[in-house]
N, C-alpha and C positions, 0 to 999 in steps of 0.2 A: 350589510345583510343584504341580499339584494330583494328589492319588490318587485312582484307577479301583480303588470296590473290587468285588467281585466278584460273581457272583447271589447268593449264598448266606452276603454279609457277616451280614447280621443274627445267622442262625441262632449263626453259626460266633464270631462280636462274645459271644454270651451264653452259651454254651459256654465259652468261653476266662476270657467273667469267674468263672462259677462255680467251675471249675477253678483259679484262678489263687485264690479266696476259700476252699474247700476247702484249699488247699496252705497258706495262709499259716496260716490256726487251724491247721492239726496241727502244722506247722512250732513252735507254739507252745503245743503243749500240747492243743490241744481233739480229744475226739473228737467226731469227724463226719461227717456221710457226704451224699452225693448224694442228694436222694430225687424222684423222680415223680411230685408232688401236685399239684392245684390248686390257689393260694396262696404257695408254698413251693418253693424251690430246691433248702435245706442245709436240716440239722438239725444244731447245734453243742454240746458240753455244756462250756458256760465253766467251768477253772479256777481261779481268781481270783473270781469270785462267786458259784458251783455253780447256775448257771440255767442252764436245757434252753431253747437257744434256735430258732427257727423263721426262717430266710432269707432273705425274695427279695430278689433278683438282677436290676439292671436294669444292666445296659451297654449303653453307645453307645462310636461309634468317632467323634469330629472332626477334618473334615479342616481344614486352613486357616484360619480368618476365621470358623469356628464353633468356637474354641476356649471363648467363655464362654457358652455355648449350654444352658442349664437341661434338666436330665433331670427328664420327667414324667413322673409319680405320678398316673395316672389315680388314679378315682373308687374304681374295682368292684376296683381291686390291695388296698384297704383293707380289705372287705371279708372278699375270696378271703385276704388273711392271717390277718387273724382269725378264718375260719372253719376254717381248715388249723390253726392254734396251741391252740387250741382242741379242737380234734380227739386230739393229739398232744403235749397240756399245756408247751407250748411258753410263751416270751415272744416277741412279733413284732418284728422285725427289717429294716432292709434292709440290703441293702451295693449303693454304687453305684460301679462303674467305670466310668471316664472315662478313652478311649485319648486324649490332644489334642496335636499334636506330638510330642515326645521323653522326655514324661512321663505314665508311662497313674497316674492316683489312685485310690486304693479308699480308699471311705467307709466304716464302720460305726455305725451308728445304730438306737436302736430306734422303733420306729413311733409313742411316745409323744413322747420327745422328739424328731422328725424334726413332727408334730406341733403340738409346742410353740414350735418357730424357723418354721415352715411351719404357718399353719390350715390344713385340709380346707375348700380350697371344691365347685360341686357339680361340677366337673369334676377336683376330684383335690386336687395338690400338685406342687407342682416342688423336685428340688434345684438353688440355682444354685449359679455356676459361675466367678462375676466374682473378681479379684486380691481383693475389698473381702471377699466372702464366705467365700475359702478362705482369709483371713486372721485371721474368726472362726470358723473351724474349729480351725484350728491350736491356739484358745486354745482351744478348748470342751471341759472334759474330758468331755463326755460323749457325744464326737466318736470314735474312736477310726477313725485313720487311718493308709497308707500309703502307699507311691510307686515303681512306677517308674522309672527314668530310661535310657530307650531309643535307641542310635546307630545308624545304619545303618553296616556296614560298604559289603566292597564289593557293590553290586546291581545288578540291571541297567535300565540309560537307558529311561527315555520312548522307545516308538515317535516321538510326536506329538510 
């Protein structure tokens, strides 16, 4: 069944991703805040590493058949996150949030490690989502991850 997203879904998904990451960090003892700044969406203090993190959140909703699509990390995003983190004395991080099927996956990884895995090109980089890549992330100690498993209960039937 193909889901028809609302006209504002991209904005709503972005807000959801930011709030979900903020919630999860807070739940695990990070002091954190949502910020409205070019380049970063969240600032968090990591109590495990004593590091201040500037986090750019990338949220995507994948419909049936598109679950394995990578998440684009445009070249100018790297420049923006670097500038913001310099201004706020933070270490730059990405949080990638992908809602695909019955699983919402979240990955939190430093920009430095992202570039080690996927070097930047003129177009930028990308976060891969194939089963093989997901298996590699699960074994990578520098990729923090969590998943939410969702299941529709009673819901409206498609009109078409």
